[in-house]
C-alpha positions in Angstrom: 0.0 -0.3 0.0 1.1 3.5 -0.9 -0.2 5.0 2.3 1.9 2.3 4.3 5.1 3.2 2.4 4.6 6.8 3.0 3.9 6.2 6.9 7.3 4.0 7.1 9.3 6.1 5.1 12.3 7.1 6.9 11.4 4.7 9.9 12.5 1.1 10.4 9.6 -1.0 11.5 9.5 -5.0 11.4 7.3 -6.8 8.8 4.8 -7.5 11.6 4.1 -3.7 12.4 3.8 -2.9 8.6 1.3 -5.5 8.1 -0.5 -4.4 11.1 -0.7 -1.0 9.8 -2.0 -2.4 6.6 -4.7 -4.3 8.3 -5.9 -1.2 10.3 -6.0 1.0 7.1 -8.1 -1.5 5.3 -10.4 -2.1 8.4 -10.9 1.8 8.5 -11.6 2.0 4.9 -14.0 -0.8 5.2 -15.7 0.9 8.2 -16.0 4.3 6.2 -17.5 2.5 3.2 -20.0 1.1 5.7 -20.8 4.2 7.3 -21.4 5.8 3.8 -23.7 3.1 3.0 -25.6 3.3 6.0 -25.9 7.2 5.5 -27.2 6.4 2.4 -30.0 3.7 3.2 -31.0 6.0 6.0 -31.5 8.7 4.1 -33.5 6.8 1.7 -35.8 5.8 4.4 -36.4 9.3 5.5 -37.4 10.3 2.0 -39.8 7.6 1.8 -41.4 8.1 5.2 -41.7 12.2 4.3 -43.1 11.4 0.9 -47.0 11.9 0.8 -47.7 9.1 -1.1 -46.1 6.6 0.9 -49.0 4.6 2.8 -49.2 4.9 6.4 -48.5 1.2 7.1 -44.9 1.8 5.3 -44.3 5.0 7.2 -45.1 2.7 10.4 -42.8 0.0 9.4 -39.9 2.5 8.9 -40.7 4.0 12.3 -40.3 0.5 14.0 -37.2 -0.1 12.2 -35.8 2.8 13.4 -36.9 2.1 16.9 -35.7 -1.2 17.0 -32.1 -0.2 15.5 -31.8 2.4 18.6 -33.4 0.3 21.2 -31.2 -1.1 24.1 -33.7 -4.2 24.2 -32.9 -7.2 22.2 -36.5 -8.2 20.9 -35.1 -11.7 19.6 -32.9 -13.0 22.1 -29.4 -14.7 21.2 -30.5 -18.2 22.8 -33.2 -18.6 20.0 -31.5 -20.8 17.4 -30.2 -19.2 14.7 -32.5 -16.2 14.6 -31.3 -14.7 17.9 -27.6 -14.7 16.4 -28.9 -13.2 12.9 -29.9 -9.9 14.9 -26.7 -9.8 16.6 -24.5 -10.2 13.3 -26.3 -7.3 11.4 
């Protein structure tokens, strides 16, 4: 990676440290990509909820999604086979 080379220029790092820096940079890039995608999806939900042609039941569904996303309570416990872990992993 060019960024890693720029960070390490003039400094002596072991191969393990360079690989760690590259891994962190990849994770940060992936996090930024996910944040951008979440922002776009959130904005799309906002526009759909504000549109006058959207049916009331769709607006209610969007409100439920947002409430569940921000709720500290897990509605489907993790001990429920498969289904509980799917809600945790998303």
